[in-house]
mmJSON file of the N, C-alpha and C atoms, coordinates in Angstrom:
{"data_MODEL":{"atom_site":{
"group_PDB":["ATOM","ATOM","ATOM","ATOM","ATOM","ATOM","ATOM","ATOM","ATOM","ATOM","ATOM","ATOM","ATOM","ATOM","ATOM","ATOM","ATOM","ATOM","ATOM","ATOM","ATOM","ATOM","ATOM","ATOM","ATOM","ATOM","ATOM","ATOM","ATOM","ATOM","ATOM","ATOM","ATOM","ATOM","ATOM","ATOM","ATOM","ATOM","ATOM","ATOM","ATOM","ATOM","ATOM","ATOM","ATOM","ATOM","ATOM","ATOM","ATOM","ATOM","ATOM","ATOM","ATOM","ATOM","ATOM","ATOM","ATOM","ATOM","ATOM","ATOM","ATOM","ATOM","ATOM","ATOM","ATOM","ATOM","ATOM","ATOM","ATOM","ATOM","ATOM","ATOM","ATOM","ATOM","ATOM","ATOM","ATOM","ATOM","ATOM","ATOM","ATOM","ATOM","ATOM","ATOM","ATOM","ATOM","ATOM","ATOM","ATOM","ATOM","ATOM","ATOM","ATOM","ATOM","ATOM","ATOM","ATOM","ATOM","ATOM","ATOM","ATOM","ATOM","ATOM","ATOM","ATOM","ATOM","ATOM","ATOM","ATOM","ATOM","ATOM","ATOM","ATOM","ATOM","ATOM","ATOM","ATOM","ATOM","ATOM","ATOM","ATOM","ATOM","ATOM","ATOM","ATOM","ATOM","ATOM","ATOM","ATOM","ATOM","ATOM","ATOM","ATOM","ATOM","ATOM","ATOM","ATOM","ATOM","ATOM","ATOM","ATOM","ATOM","ATOM","ATOM","ATOM","ATOM","ATOM","ATOM","ATOM","ATOM","ATOM","ATOM","ATOM","ATOM","ATOM","ATOM","ATOM","ATOM","ATOM","ATOM","ATOM","ATOM","ATOM","ATOM","ATOM","ATOM","ATOM","ATOM","ATOM","ATOM","ATOM","ATOM","ATOM","ATOM","ATOM","ATOM","ATOM","ATOM","ATOM","ATOM","ATOM","ATOM","ATOM","ATOM","ATOM","ATOM"],
"id":[1,2,3,4,5,6,7,8,9,10,11,12,13,14,15,16,17,18,19,20,21,22,23,24,25,26,27,28,29,30,31,32,33,34,35,36,37,38,39,40,41,42,43,44,45,46,47,48,49,50,51,52,53,54,55,56,57,58,59,60,61,62,63,64,65,66,67,68,69,70,71,72,73,74,75,76,77,78,79,80,81,82,83,84,85,86,87,88,89,90,91,92,93,94,95,96,97,98,99,100,101,102,103,104,105,106,107,108,109,110,111,112,113,114,115,116,117,118,119,120,121,122,123,124,125,126,127,128,129,130,131,132,133,134,135,136,137,138,139,140,141,142,143,144,145,146,147,148,149,150,151,152,153,154,155,156,157,158,159,160,161,162,163,164,165,166,167,168,169,170,171,172,173,174,175,176,177,178,179,180,181,182,183,184,185,186],
"type_symbol":["N","C","C","N","C","C","N","C","C","N","C","C","N","C","C","N","C","C","N","C","C","N","C","C","N","C","C","N","C","C","N","C","C","N","C","C","N","C","C","N","C","C","N","C","C","N","C","C","N","C","C","N","C","C","N","C","C","N","C","C","N","C","C","N","C","C","N","C","C","N","C","C","N","C","C","N","C","C","N","C","C","N","C","C","N","C","C","N","C","C","N","C","C","N","C","C","N","C","C","N","C","C","N","C","C","N","C","C","N","C","C","N","C","C","N","C","C","N","C","C","N","C","C","N","C","C","N","C","C","N","C","C","N","C","C","N","C","C","N","C","C","N","C","C","N","C","C","N","C","C","N","C","C","N","C","C","N","C","C","N","C","C","N","C","C","N","C","C","N","C","C","N","C","C","N","C","C","N","C","C","N","C","C","N","C","C"],
"label_atom_id":["N","CA","C","N","CA","C","N","CA","C","N","CA","C","N","CA","C","N","CA","C","N","CA","C","N","CA","C","N","CA","C","N","CA","C","N","CA","C","N","CA","C","N","CA","C","N","CA","C","N","CA","C","N","CA","C","N","CA","C","N","CA","C","N","CA","C","N","CA","C","N","CA","C","N","CA","C","N","CA","C","N","CA","C","N","CA","C","N","CA","C","N","CA","C","N","CA","C","N","CA","C","N","CA","C","N","CA","C","N","CA","C","N","CA","C","N","CA","C","N","CA","C","N","CA","C","N","CA","C","N","CA","C","N","CA","C","N","CA","C","N","CA","C","N","CA","C","N","CA","C","N","CA","C","N","CA","C","N","CA","C","N","CA","C","N","CA","C","N","CA","C","N","CA","C","N","CA","C","N","CA","C","N","CA","C","N","CA","C","N","CA","C","N","CA","C","N","CA","C","N","CA","C","N","CA","C","N","CA","C","N","CA","C","N","CA","C"],
"label_alt_id":[null,null,null,null,null,null,null,null,null,null,null,null,null,null,null,null,null,null,null,null,null,null,null,null,null,null,null,null,null,null,null,null,null,null,null,null,null,null,null,null,null,null,null,null,null,null,null,null,null,null,null,null,null,null,null,null,null,null,null,null,null,null,null,null,null,null,null,null,null,null,null,null,null,null,null,null,null,null,null,null,null,null,null,null,null,null,null,null,null,null,null,null,null,null,null,null,null,null,null,null,null,null,null,null,null,null,null,null,null,null,null,null,null,null,null,null,null,null,null,null,null,null,null,null,null,null,null,null,null,null,null,null,null,null,null,null,null,null,null,null,null,null,null,null,null,null,null,null,null,null,null,null,null,null,null,null,null,null,null,null,null,null,null,null,null,null,null,null,null,null,null,null,null,null,null,null,null,null,null,null,null,null,null,null,null,null],
"label_comp_id":["MET","MET","MET","SER","SER","SER","ARG","ARG","ARG","SER","SER","SER","LYS","LYS","LYS","LYS","LYS","LYS","ILE","ILE","ILE","PHE","PHE","PHE","LEU","LEU","LEU","GLY","GLY","GLY","ALA","ALA","ALA","VAL","VAL","VAL","ILE","ILE","ILE","LEU","LEU","LEU","PHE","PHE","PHE","PHE","PHE","PHE","ILE","ILE","ILE","LEU","LEU","LEU","LEU","LEU","LEU","ALA","ALA","ALA","TYR","TYR","TYR","ALA","ALA","ALA","SER","SER","SER","TYR","TYR","TYR","ASP","ASP","ASP","ILE","ILE","ILE","SER","SER","SER","SER","SER","SER","ARG","ARG","ARG","THR","THR","THR","THR","THR","THR","PHE","PHE","PHE","PRO","PRO","PRO","GLY","GLY","GLY","SER","SER","SER","LYS","LYS","LYS","PRO","PRO","PRO","GLN","GLN","GLN","LEU","LEU","LEU","LYS","LYS","LYS","GLU","GLU","GLU","ARG","ARG","ARG","LEU","LEU","LEU","LYS","LYS","LYS","LYS","LYS","LYS","GLU","GLU","GLU","PHE","PHE","PHE","LEU","LEU","LEU","LYS","LYS","LYS","VAL","VAL","VAL","ASP","ASP","ASP","THR","THR","THR","VAL","VAL","VAL","ARG","ARG","ARG","SER","SER","SER","ASP","ASP","ASP","THR","THR","THR","ILE","ILE","ILE","GLN","GLN","GLN","ALA","ALA","ALA","PRO","PRO","PRO","ASP","ASP","ASP"],
"label_asym_id":["A","A","A","A","A","A","A","A","A","A","A","A","A","A","A","A","A","A","A","A","A","A","A","A","A","A","A","A","A","A","A","A","A","A","A","A","A","A","A","A","A","A","A","A","A","A","A","A","A","A","A","A","A","A","A","A","A","A","A","A","A","A","A","A","A","A","A","A","A","A","A","A","A","A","A","A","A","A","A","A","A","A","A","A","A","A","A","A","A","A","A","A","A","A","A","A","A","A","A","A","A","A","A","A","A","A","A","A","A","A","A","A","A","A","A","A","A","A","A","A","A","A","A","A","A","A","A","A","A","A","A","A","A","A","A","A","A","A","A","A","A","A","A","A","A","A","A","A","A","A","A","A","A","A","A","A","A","A","A","A","A","A","A","A","A","A","A","A","A","A","A","A","A","A","A","A","A","A","A","A","A","A","A","A","A","A"],
"label_entity_id":["1","1","1","1","1","1","1","1","1","1","1","1","1","1","1","1","1","1","1","1","1","1","1","1","1","1","1","1","1","1","1","1","1","1","1","1","1","1","1","1","1","1","1","1","1","1","1","1","1","1","1","1","1","1","1","1","1","1","1","1","1","1","1","1","1","1","1","1","1","1","1","1","1","1","1","1","1","1","1","1","1","1","1","1","1","1","1","1","1","1","1","1","1","1","1","1","1","1","1","1","1","1","1","1","1","1","1","1","1","1","1","1","1","1","1","1","1","1","1","1","1","1","1","1","1","1","1","1","1","1","1","1","1","1","1","1","1","1","1","1","1","1","1","1","1","1","1","1","1","1","1","1","1","1","1","1","1","1","1","1","1","1","1","1","1","1","1","1","1","1","1","1","1","1","1","1","1","1","1","1","1","1","1","1","1","1"],
"label_seq_id":[1,1,1,2,2,2,3,3,3,4,4,4,5,5,5,6,6,6,7,7,7,8,8,8,9,9,9,10,10,10,11,11,11,12,12,12,13,13,13,14,14,14,15,15,15,16,16,16,17,17,17,18,18,18,19,19,19,20,20,20,21,21,21,22,22,22,23,23,23,24,24,24,25,25,25,26,26,26,27,27,27,28,28,28,29,29,29,30,30,30,31,31,31,32,32,32,33,33,33,34,34,34,35,35,35,36,36,36,37,37,37,38,38,38,39,39,39,40,40,40,41,41,41,42,42,42,43,43,43,44,44,44,45,45,45,46,46,46,47,47,47,48,48,48,49,49,49,50,50,50,51,51,51,52,52,52,53,53,53,54,54,54,55,55,55,56,56,56,57,57,57,58,58,58,59,59,59,60,60,60,61,61,61,62,62,62],
"pdbx_PDB_ins_code":[null,null,null,null,null,null,null,null,null,null,null,null,null,null,null,null,null,null,null,null,null,null,null,null,null,null,null,null,null,null,null,null,null,null,null,null,null,null,null,null,null,null,null,null,null,null,null,null,null,null,null,null,null,null,null,null,null,null,null,null,null,null,null,null,null,null,null,null,null,null,null,null,null,null,null,null,null,null,null,null,null,null,null,null,null,null,null,null,null,null,null,null,null,null,null,null,null,null,null,null,null,null,null,null,null,null,null,null,null,null,null,null,null,null,null,null,null,null,null,null,null,null,null,null,null,null,null,null,null,null,null,null,null,null,null,null,null,null,null,null,null,null,null,null,null,null,null,null,null,null,null,null,null,null,null,null,null,null,null,null,null,null,null,null,null,null,null,null,null,null,null,null,null,null,null,null,null,null,null,null,null,null,null,null,null,null],
"Cartn_x":[-49.57,-48.347,-48.563,-47.856,-48.096,-47.293,-47.594,-47.016,-45.468,-45.107,-43.699,-42.871,-43.47,-42.74,-42.534,-43.652,-43.458,-42.386,-42.294,-41.267,-39.838,-39.754,-38.538,-38.151,-39.026,-38.722,-38.286,-38.95,-38.576,-37.198,-36.837,-35.452,-34.469,-34.715,-33.85,-33.604,-34.677,-34.526,-33.712,-34.006,-33.257,-31.791,-31.497,-30.109,-29.391,-30.064,-29.395,-29.165,-30.049,-29.926,-28.754,-28.665,-27.484,-26.285,-26.228,-25.065,-24.569,-25.403,-25.125,-24.597,-25.177,-24.72,-23.272,-23.078,-21.765,-20.703,-21.036,-20.049,-19.778,-20.771,-20.579,-19.693,-19.921,-19.131,-17.727,-17.524,-16.103,-15.355,-16.106,-15.376,-15.179,-15.969,-15.723,-14.519,-14.202,-13.165,-11.7,-11.694,-10.464,-10.128,-8.843,-8.412,-7.991,-7.994,-7.542,-6.077,-5.568,-4.202,-3.254,-3.725,-2.92,-2.648,-3.452,-3.298,-2.115,-1.595,-0.546,0.798,1.886,3.175,3.491,4.408,4.791,5.507,5.523,5.997,7.439,8.253,9.696,9.804,9.098,9.165,8.675,7.541,7.022,8.044,8.594,9.55,10.815,11.35,12.371,12.12,10.962,10.502,10.308,9.821,9.463,10.597,11.451,12.427,13.835,14.115,15.495,15.697,15.249,15.351,16.891,17.246,18.619,18.73,19.778,20.025,20.492,19.915,20.234,21.34,21.705,22.781,24.115,24.987,26.237,27.324,27.396,28.429,27.849,28.495,28.022,28.049,27.136,27.022,27.702,27.876,28.524,29.89,30.753,32.27,32.716,33.651,34.184,35.182,35.39,36.418,37.755,38.719,40.079,40.943],
"Cartn_y":[31.678,31.785,31.583,32.371,32.175,31.075,30.576,29.468,29.641,30.802,31.124,31.082,31.563,31.482,30.046,29.209,27.783,27.061,27.39,26.825,27.218,28.6,29.067,28.451,28.287,27.743,26.325,25.561,24.136,24.093,25.012,25.055,25.328,26.232,26.622,25.398,24.787,23.517,22.405,22.211,21.195,21.65,22.875,23.352,23.064,23.35,23.197,21.662,20.85,19.406,18.936,19.308,18.907,19.53,20.687,21.285,20.481,20.143,19.401,17.908,17.292,16.003,16.206,17.14,17.403,17.604,18.369,18.679,17.363,16.577,15.321,14.388,14.307,13.423,13.871,15.088,15.591,15.362,15.691,15.453,14.004,13.08,11.715,11.143,11.766,11.368,11.928,12.866,13.497,13.228,13.403,13.217,14.5,14.535,15.689,15.901,17.131,17.288,17.039,17.124,16.83,15.338,14.482,13.063,12.495,13.193,12.757,13.272,12.487,13.001,14.228,15.041,16.199,15.932,16.867,16.595,16.157,16.726,16.304,14.888,14.364,13.027,12.135,12.53,11.653,11.567,12.663,12.601,11.747,11.889,11.086,9.606,9.275,7.944,7.295,8.102,7.595,7.64,8.755,8.873,8.688,8.666,8.454,7.105,6.104,4.732,4.298,3.341,2.829,2.059,2.254,1.643,0.14,-0.855,-2.236,-2.691,-2.024,-2.399,-1.897,-2.758,-2.278,-1.745,-2.264,-1.763,-1.777,-1.115,-1.024,-2.362,-2.749,-4.098,-4.017,-2.845,-2.711,-2.388,-3.273,-3.112,-2.14,-1.309,-0.284,-0.967,-0.608,-1.282,-0.951,-1.882,-1.67,-1.038],
"Cartn_z":[-18.907,-19.614,-21.102,-21.983,-23.341,-23.872,-25.063,-25.66,-25.882,-26.364,-26.568,-25.277,-24.134,-22.861,-22.389,-22.584,-22.271,-23.146,-24.366,-25.206,-24.791,-24.411,-23.968,-22.627,-21.743,-20.469,-20.612,-21.486,-21.804,-22.347,-23.171,-23.824,-22.773,-21.865,-20.721,-19.845,-19.57,-18.659,-19.348,-20.609,-21.435,-21.438,-21.692,-21.745,-20.452,-19.279,-18.032,-17.741,-18.145,-17.961,-18.822,-20.099,-20.924,-20.405,-19.814,-19.292,-18.023,-17.199,-15.983,-16.436,-17.5,-17.989,-18.495,-19.296,-19.871,-18.787,-17.849,-16.663,-15.89,-15.674,-14.892,-15.739,-17.049,-17.935,-18.022,-18.151,-18.22,-16.905,-15.755,-14.541,-14.193,-14.655,-14.458,-15.184,-16.271,-17.126,-16.838,-15.925,-15.608,-14.059,-13.808,-12.413,-11.838,-10.519,-9.768,-9.968,-10.367,-10.688,-9.45,-8.303,-7.143,-6.863,-7.568,-7.402,-8.154,-9.209,-9.986,-9.396,-9.698,-9.368,-10.13,-9.669,-10.412,-11.743,-12.565,-13.997,-14.024,-13.227,-13.334,-12.777,-11.793,-11.327,-12.438,-13.064,-14.184,-15.343,-15.704,-16.84,-16.512,-15.217,-14.844,-14.852,-14.391,-14.349,-15.743,-16.655,-18.025,-18.978,-18.92,-19.964,-19.498,-18.295,-17.782,-17.196,-17.893,-17.509,-17.635,-16.866,-16.971,-18.266,-19.053,-20.297,-19.93,-20.511,-20.254,-21.17,-22.196,-23.099,-22.427,-22.103,-21.388,-22.395,-23.511,-24.469,-25.897,-26.819,-28.147,-28.893,-29.497,-30.165,-31.582,-32.123,-33.417,-33.267,-33.734,-33.584,-34.627,-34.248,-35.13,-36.062,-37.257,-38.128,-37.641,-37.618,-37.184,-38.192],
"occupancy":[1.0,1.0,1.0,1.0,1.0,1.0,1.0,1.0,1.0,1.0,1.0,1.0,1.0,1.0,1.0,1.0,1.0,1.0,1.0,1.0,1.0,1.0,1.0,1.0,1.0,1.0,1.0,1.0,1.0,1.0,1.0,1.0,1.0,1.0,1.0,1.0,1.0,1.0,1.0,1.0,1.0,1.0,1.0,1.0,1.0,1.0,1.0,1.0,1.0,1.0,1.0,1.0,1.0,1.0,1.0,1.0,1.0,1.0,1.0,1.0,1.0,1.0,1.0,1.0,1.0,1.0,1.0,1.0,1.0,1.0,1.0,1.0,1.0,1.0,1.0,1.0,1.0,1.0,1.0,1.0,1.0,1.0,1.0,1.0,1.0,1.0,1.0,1.0,1.0,1.0,1.0,1.0,1.0,1.0,1.0,1.0,1.0,1.0,1.0,1.0,1.0,1.0,1.0,1.0,1.0,1.0,1.0,1.0,1.0,1.0,1.0,1.0,1.0,1.0,1.0,1.0,1.0,1.0,1.0,1.0,1.0,1.0,1.0,1.0,1.0,1.0,1.0,1.0,1.0,1.0,1.0,1.0,1.0,1.0,1.0,1.0,1.0,1.0,1.0,1.0,1.0,1.0,1.0,1.0,1.0,1.0,1.0,1.0,1.0,1.0,1.0,1.0,1.0,1.0,1.0,1.0,1.0,1.0,1.0,1.0,1.0,1.0,1.0,1.0,1.0,1.0,1.0,1.0,1.0,1.0,1.0,1.0,1.0,1.0,1.0,1.0,1.0,1.0,1.0,1.0,1.0,1.0,1.0,1.0,1.0,1.0],
"B_iso_or_equiv":[0.0,0.0,0.0,0.0,0.0,0.0,0.0,0.0,0.0,0.0,0.0,0.0,0.0,0.0,0.0,0.0,0.0,0.0,0.0,0.0,0.0,0.0,0.0,0.0,0.0,0.0,0.0,0.0,0.0,0.0,0.0,0.0,0.0,0.0,0.0,0.0,0.0,0.0,0.0,0.0,0.0,0.0,0.0,0.0,0.0,0.0,0.0,0.0,0.0,0.0,0.0,0.0,0.0,0.0,0.0,0.0,0.0,0.0,0.0,0.0,0.0,0.0,0.0,0.0,0.0,0.0,0.0,0.0,0.0,0.0,0.0,0.0,0.0,0.0,0.0,0.0,0.0,0.0,0.0,0.0,0.0,0.0,0.0,0.0,0.0,0.0,0.0,0.0,0.0,0.0,0.0,0.0,0.0,0.0,0.0,0.0,0.0,0.0,0.0,0.0,0.0,0.0,0.0,0.0,0.0,0.0,0.0,0.0,0.0,0.0,0.0,0.0,0.0,0.0,0.0,0.0,0.0,0.0,0.0,0.0,0.0,0.0,0.0,0.0,0.0,0.0,0.0,0.0,0.0,0.0,0.0,0.0,0.0,0.0,0.0,0.0,0.0,0.0,0.0,0.0,0.0,0.0,0.0,0.0,0.0,0.0,0.0,0.0,0.0,0.0,0.0,0.0,0.0,0.0,0.0,0.0,0.0,0.0,0.0,0.0,0.0,0.0,0.0,0.0,0.0,0.0,0.0,0.0,0.0,0.0,0.0,0.0,0.0,0.0,0.0,0.0,0.0,0.0,0.0,0.0,0.0,0.0,0.0,0.0,0.0,0.0],
"pdbx_formal_charge":[null,null,null,null,null,null,null,null,null,null,null,null,null,null,null,null,null,null,null,null,null,null,null,null,null,null,null,null,null,null,null,null,null,null,null,null,null,null,null,null,null,null,null,null,null,null,null,null,null,null,null,null,null,null,null,null,null,null,null,null,null,null,null,null,null,null,null,null,null,null,null,null,null,null,null,null,null,null,null,null,null,null,null,null,null,null,null,null,null,null,null,null,null,null,null,null,null,null,null,null,null,null,null,null,null,null,null,null,null,null,null,null,null,null,null,null,null,null,null,null,null,null,null,null,null,null,null,null,null,null,null,null,null,null,null,null,null,null,null,null,null,null,null,null,null,null,null,null,null,null,null,null,null,null,null,null,null,null,null,null,null,null,null,null,null,null,null,null,null,null,null,null,null,null,null,null,null,null,null,null,null,null,null,null,null,null],
"auth_seq_id":[1,1,1,2,2,2,3,3,3,4,4,4,5,5,5,6,6,6,7,7,7,8,8,8,9,9,9,10,10,10,11,11,11,12,12,12,13,13,13,14,14,14,15,15,15,16,16,16,17,17,17,18,18,18,19,19,19,20,20,20,21,21,21,22,22,22,23,23,23,24,24,24,25,25,25,26,26,26,27,27,27,28,28,28,29,29,29,30,30,30,31,31,31,32,32,32,33,33,33,34,34,34,35,35,35,36,36,36,37,37,37,38,38,38,39,39,39,40,40,40,41,41,41,42,42,42,43,43,43,44,44,44,45,45,45,46,46,46,47,47,47,48,48,48,49,49,49,50,50,50,51,51,51,52,52,52,53,53,53,54,54,54,55,55,55,56,56,56,57,57,57,58,58,58,59,59,59,60,60,60,61,61,61,62,62,62],
"auth_comp_id":["MET","MET","MET","SER","SER","SER","ARG","ARG","ARG","SER","SER","SER","LYS","LYS","LYS","LYS","LYS","LYS","ILE","ILE","ILE","PHE","PHE","PHE","LEU","LEU","LEU","GLY","GLY","GLY","ALA","ALA","ALA","VAL","VAL","VAL","ILE","ILE","ILE","LEU","LEU","LEU","PHE","PHE","PHE","PHE","PHE","PHE","ILE","ILE","ILE","LEU","LEU","LEU","LEU","LEU","LEU","ALA","ALA","ALA","TYR","TYR","TYR","ALA","ALA","ALA","SER","SER","SER","TYR","TYR","TYR","ASP","ASP","ASP","ILE","ILE","ILE","SER","SER","SER","SER","SER","SER","ARG","ARG","ARG","THR","THR","THR","THR","THR","THR","PHE","PHE","PHE","PRO","PRO","PRO","GLY","GLY","GLY","SER","SER","SER","LYS","LYS","LYS","PRO","PRO","PRO","GLN","GLN","GLN","LEU","LEU","LEU","LYS","LYS","LYS","GLU","GLU","GLU","ARG","ARG","ARG","LEU","LEU","LEU","LYS","LYS","LYS","LYS","LYS","LYS","GLU","GLU","GLU","PHE","PHE","PHE","LEU","LEU","LEU","LYS","LYS","LYS","VAL","VAL","VAL","ASP","ASP","ASP","THR","THR","THR","VAL","VAL","VAL","ARG","ARG","ARG","SER","SER","SER","ASP","ASP","ASP","THR","THR","THR","ILE","ILE","ILE","GLN","GLN","GLN","ALA","ALA","ALA","PRO","PRO","PRO","ASP","ASP","ASP"],
"auth_asym_id":["A","A","A","A","A","A","A","A","A","A","A","A","A","A","A","A","A","A","A","A","A","A","A","A","A","A","A","A","A","A","A","A","A","A","A","A","A","A","A","A","A","A","A","A","A","A","A","A","A","A","A","A","A","A","A","A","A","A","A","A","A","A","A","A","A","A","A","A","A","A","A","A","A","A","A","A","A","A","A","A","A","A","A","A","A","A","A","A","A","A","A","A","A","A","A","A","A","A","A","A","A","A","A","A","A","A","A","A","A","A","A","A","A","A","A","A","A","A","A","A","A","A","A","A","A","A","A","A","A","A","A","A","A","A","A","A","A","A","A","A","A","A","A","A","A","A","A","A","A","A","A","A","A","A","A","A","A","A","A","A","A","A","A","A","A","A","A","A","A","A","A","A","A","A","A","A","A","A","A","A","A","A","A","A","A","A"],
"auth_atom_id":["N","CA","C","N","CA","C","N","CA","C","N","CA","C","N","CA","C","N","CA","C","N","CA","C","N","CA","C","N","CA","C","N","CA","C","N","CA","C","N","CA","C","N","CA","C","N","CA","C","N","CA","C","N","CA","C","N","CA","C","N","CA","C","N","CA","C","N","CA","C","N","CA","C","N","CA","C","N","CA","C","N","CA","C","N","CA","C","N","CA","C","N","CA","C","N","CA","C","N","CA","C","N","CA","C","N","CA","C","N","CA","C","N","CA","C","N","CA","C","N","CA","C","N","CA","C","N","CA","C","N","CA","C","N","CA","C","N","CA","C","N","CA","C","N","CA","C","N","CA","C","N","CA","C","N","CA","C","N","CA","C","N","CA","C","N","CA","C","N","CA","C","N","CA","C","N","CA","C","N","CA","C","N","CA","C","N","CA","C","N","CA","C","N","CA","C","N","CA","C","N","CA","C","N","CA","C","N","CA","C","N","CA","C","N","CA","C"],
"pdbx_PDB_model_num":[1,1,1,1,1,1,1,1,1,1,1,1,1,1,1,1,1,1,1,1,1,1,1,1,1,1,1,1,1,1,1,1,1,1,1,1,1,1,1,1,1,1,1,1,1,1,1,1,1,1,1,1,1,1,1,1,1,1,1,1,1,1,1,1,1,1,1,1,1,1,1,1,1,1,1,1,1,1,1,1,1,1,1,1,1,1,1,1,1,1,1,1,1,1,1,1,1,1,1,1,1,1,1,1,1,1,1,1,1,1,1,1,1,1,1,1,1,1,1,1,1,1,1,1,1,1,1,1,1,1,1,1,1,1,1,1,1,1,1,1,1,1,1,1,1,1,1,1,1,1,1,1,1,1,1,1,1,1,1,1,1,1,1,1,1,1,1,1,1,1,1,1,1,1,1,1,1,1,1,1,1,1,1,1,1,1]
}}}
């Protein structure tokens, strides 16, 4: 095998190792979409909280 073929083969192997590492890293940082509640449920839970203030604290001028 010529020297250029060995260099190319080494580069290909290194590329696949880096690709596998990047794939593993990305997959370990994300969660399966089915494990989260649906978007509507998450929005309701986060943004439609019950207001704890029962009345306006600023009095309107008489």
